N, C-alpha and C positions, 0 to 999 in steps of 0.2 A: 504494500500500500504506500502510495506516494506521501511524502511528508507534507503536511498542510502549511501553506505559505501564510505569512502574516502581513496583511495590508490594512491601512487605515488613514484617518485624518488626525493630524496632530495639532493641538492648539489649546487655548485657555478656556474659552466659552464656545461650545460647539452645538448649543441647543437649537440653533437656526438651521442646521444642515440636513439635507435630504440624501446625503451621499451614500449611506449604507444601502438604501433601497435601490438607488440608481446603479451602483456597482454590482449589486446582486443581479439586476436585470441585464446589464451589459456584459458582465464578466463571469457571473455564476459562482462567485466566491463570497465568503464572509468579509465584511469590511467594517472595521471598528472605529468608533469615535473615541479618541485617546485624549481626554482632557487632563491637562497638567500645566503647571506654571512654566514660565519661560526658562527658568533655570533647570527644572526637571526635564523639560522637553529637550534641551541641549544634551543633558546627560543621557537621556533615552536614545537619542540619535547616535551618540558616540558608543554607548555600551549595551543598549537594549536589544531584544530579539525582535527583528522585523525584516521584511523583504522589500516592501514598497510603501512609501508614505506620501501623502499630500500634506502640505504645510499651510496652515491658516494665515491670513494676512498679517495678524498681529505679531507673529513671531518669525517672519521670514528673514528679517535682518540678522537675528541671532543665529539662525540655522545656516545661512549661506556660507559663512567661513568654515563650516565643518566639512564641506564637500572637497573631495580629492580631484574631481574633474567636472567640467561643465559642457553642456551641449552648445551648439551655435545659437540656439534660441535664447539661452541664458546670456550669452555674451552680447547678443543684440539688445535684449531688453534690460539686462542688469539686475534681474531678480530671479529667485528660485522659489517654486511652489510645489515641486515634486522631487522625490528622492528614490533612487534605486540602488540597492546594495548588491555589489557584484560578488562573485564566488570567493574572491580573495579578501572580502570584507571592506574594500574601498567603496566610497560613496560617490555616485554621479548625480549632479544637480541638473534638473530639467525645468522647463517652463511650459506650462500648458495654456497660460493666459493668451499668448499670441495666437495660437491656433483657435482657442475658444472665441476670442473677439472677432477674428477673421470670419469664423463660421456665423457669428451673430449678424455681421454686416451682410454676408451672402444670403442668409435666411430671409432677410427683409428687403433684399435688393437695393441696398444703400450704396450709392456711389459718392465718395467724398472728393473725387478728383477736382482740383481747382477751387475747393470750398474752404471757408474758415471754420474751424472747429474749436470750441472751448471744452476742455476736459476738466471736470470737477474732481479734485482729489490728486494726491501726488505720491501715493504708495505704489506697491508692486503692480497692482492691476492697472493703474494709470500709466505706469512705465510701458507696459505691454500695449495698451491702447495707443499711446503716443507713437510707438514703433510701427504699429500696423497702419495708422493714419499717414505717417510719413511715407511708408512704402507704397501706399495707395494714391499718393500724389496730392494730398491735401495742400491747399495753398498756404495756409497758416494754421498751426496748432498751438494753442495757448493752454498751458497746464496751470490751473488755479488751485493753490493750496500752500501749506506751510513750506514745502520743499519744491514748489513749482516755479513757474515763470513769474507769477504775481500772487500776492496773498489774496484771500477771499475778500478782504476789504476793498480791493481794487477791481473786482469783477465787473463793475459798471463801465470800465474802460473798453469792455469787449462785448457789449450788448448787440453789436452788429454781426455776431456769429450766425452761421447758417445751420450748424448742428451743435447741440450740447450733449456731451457724454457724462453721465453720472457714474463716476468710479469711486465714490466715497462709500463709507459704511453707515452714513447718516440715514436713519429711517429703516435700517435693516432690523428684522425681528430681534428683540421684542420692542424696539423703540419706534414702532410704526404708529401713525403715518407721518413722522417727522420728515423734513426736507432740508437739504443743504443750502438752497438758494430759492429766491422768488423768480419764477420764470416769466412773469408778466412783462417786465422790461425787455426781455429778449423777444417776446411775442409781438411787441408793437414797434420794434426797431428794425429797419432794413427794408428790403424791397417787398412790394405787395405781390401776392400770388393768389390768383383766383381760387376760391374754395378752401384756403388755408389761412391760419393766423399769420399776421405780418411778422416776418423776421426769422422764422425757423422752419427748416424742412422737416426736422424730426428731433425728438428727444431719444437718445440711445441710452438705456438704463441697464447697467450691469447687475442690478439687484434682482434676485429671484424669490426671496422670501422677505416681505409679502409679495404676492404676485403683482400687485399694483402698489408701488411705493408712493410716499407722499408727493414727490416731485412728478411722478407719472400721473397721479390723480389730478394734479393741477394742470398738467399738459393736456389731459383729456378735456378738461373744462374749457381750456383756451383754444381747443380745436387743433392742437399740435399732434401729429402722428407720433405714436410711441412704439419703439422697438424694445421689448422686454428682455430680461436677462436669462430666462430659463434656457433658451437654445445655447447660449454661451456656457452655462453650467454643465449641461449634458455633454456638450462637445469636449469640455475639459475632462469630464469623466471618461469619455471614449479614449481620449489621448492617454490618460493614466492607465486604463485597462490594457491598452496596447503596449505601453511601456512595461507594465508589471508582468504580463503574461506572454507577450509576443504574438498574441492572436489579433487578427484584424476584426474590427467592428464596422459593419456596413453602414452606409448612410440611411438605409431603410430601417435598420435596427435602432439607430439613434433617433430618428423621427418618431418611431413607434413608442419608444421609451419616453420621449418628450411629451407626447400626447397623454400617455398613461399617467405620468407623474403630475402633469397639470391637473388631470381629473382627480387623482387620489388626494392631492393636497388642497384642492379647492373646497371651501365650505359650500353647502347647498343651503341657501338662506330663503326661508319662506316668509313672504309678506302677504297682507290682505286684511280684509275686514275682520273685526271681532266676531267670533263664532264661525269663521270661514273654514275651519278644519285644519288649521296649521299644526296644532299640537298632535292631533290624531294622525294626519298624513305624515308629518315629520317623524314621529316615532316609528311608523311602518317603514319609511324610507331608510332610516338609520338601521333598523333591524335587518332589512334586506341587504344593505351594503356593509353590515358589520361595523358601523361607525358609532361614535358617541352622539347621542341626541341631547340637545340643550334647548329648553324653553326659557327664553330670557325672562319672562314674567316670574318664573320660579326663583330667580336669583335676586330679584329686586327686594322682596321683603327682608331677607337676611342682611342685605346691604343697608336698608333703611331702619331695621329694627322694629318694623311694624308692617301690617298687611297693606296691600295696594288700596283697598277702600279707605283704610285709615290714613294713608298718605294723602289721598285726595281730600278727605274730609278735614284733616288737621293742618295740612301744609299747602294744599292746593296743587293744581296741575303743573305749574312751573317747577316746583320742587320735585315732583315725580319725574318730569322729563329730564331734569339734570341727573338724577340717579340712573334713569334708564340709559342715558348716553354713556355714563361711566361704565356701567355693567356691560353694555353692548361693545364698547371698545375693548374691554378686558377679554371678553369671550371671542370676539371676531378677529383678534390679532393672531389667534391660533388657526390652524388649517385642518382640513380633513374631517370637519364636523357637519352635522345637520342641525341647523339653527332655526327655531321658530320665534318670530318676533311678535311683540305686541302690536295691535292694530294701529296704534298711534305713532309708531316709530318714524313714519314718513312725515309727521308734522314738524320735525326738526331737521332742516337741511344738513346740519353737521353730521347727522347719522349716516348719510349716504356713503361717505368715504369709508366709514368704519365697516359697513356691510360689504362694500364693493372691493376693498383692498385684497381680500382673499376669497371672495364669494361669487358664485353665480346666483343672482337674485331671481327667485321664482315667485310670481304672483299667483296665489290660489284664488280663483274667481268662483264664487258660489252665488246662485240666484238670490236676489234681494229678499224674496218671500221666505227663504230658508234660513235667514239670519235671525238671531234672537238677541235680546239685551240682558238676559238673566245675569245679574251679579257684576256687570261691566259698567263702571262709573260713567264713561263717556257715552256709551250707548244709551244708558238710562237718562242722562241729563239732556242730551241733544236729540235722541231718537235715531233709530237705525237709518231711515231714509235720508235724513239730513246729513248724517255722518258719512253715508255712502256718497252723496253728491260732493261733499267737501274733499273726500280723500281719494276717490276713484282716479282722478287725473294724476295724482302723485304716485299711486301704486303703479299705474301704467308707465309713467315716465321713469321710474326707478327700476322696473323689471327688465331683466335680460330676456326672460321668457314668461309666457302666461299659460297656465294649465287650468282648465275648467274642472271644478270639483262637483261633478254631476253624476258620477258613477259610484260604484262601491269603493270604500276606502282602499282596499287592496289594489284595485285596478287603477285608481288615481295615483297611488304610490308608484306603481309600475310606470305610469305615464310620466311622472316627474323624473324618474330615473332615466327613462329613454330620452326625454327632452334634454336633460343635462348632458348625457353622454354625447348627444349630437352636437352640443356646443364645443366639444373637443374632438370632433370628427371620429368618434368611437361608435362602434355598432353594438358591442357587447361588453359585459363586465370582465370577461376572461382576458 
């Protein structure tokens, strides 16, 4: 029996990473998250038992001097994010960021030739981004950050950029939906292009968790196309698998894994009228998908120390909505859940980003005559017909998909699953 090889991701805080699942799908091996301090990580690289490692952003500087040899990609970029231990115990430093970012640009058909690009961040990923942009003929590349061409305080000097690349860790889980910069000045500076916001061809975001980072959410509102970071992340994993195992990973495998990971890590978020069936259908969807089910209304009383009717009676609706937003943000920054929202979640525009950052938002639509007001403060005070008139446009505008709740709960749950799968170009759960 062949000796089991040891592969993993080395770093301080790795709770954000989807790497074990992706490496299992692409490489068919166990991939470990190895959390330890910078000092312990260096000792592990020098003396620990391992065969192939990926190195998190935070500790790449400390690990690079431990390598005995480097690839051409490392020499071009100037940073190491993957290690392979040779048979004689020497360590070769690799860089998968260059390949990953190149693949990201190709995936979205982005051509930077002759364009001005602002790169936010000056760490290892930003170095690879800079190298790729230069090799692809960008007219000007400005790295903004502590070790970049200009500090963040002077980003206003470059609002005429045609592309912005987010290569920072600002807004990465669990600090979502934070953003490193305000995109609006970029969006209104530069040449006008029909159908798009003024000033930017696209935001290129290297973040993959959350699926829609804070800067990406703002870009969407401004009408700026967004190239998300998941293709880059999966491409980096492909490169690592090939380095570790010597086996080729096809483009079709990579694309299939990308779609599957996007589905598995997305929340399925149910919105709709009170008594519209969100809790019942949500629980069934979660059971069928073997996911955690969370009804946001169940988490509000513990956060407030009193029941929902008591919050409305004693503190008013505004107090309830503030607690609802806090609870919604805490729940929806995680991924891979089925989440049922209270009927009034759409009354607060701030909640949209919290639901959308990791979620496919599904509106459950039930005929008005089947809705009841029993025990629901807003339904009782306003009446169901009035509440439906006020909220229906918001449900529709927030929803990625709409599913009618007119069949048996089991069949509606199946329809929700099929509809969400289609959002990721998937036909089945397998």
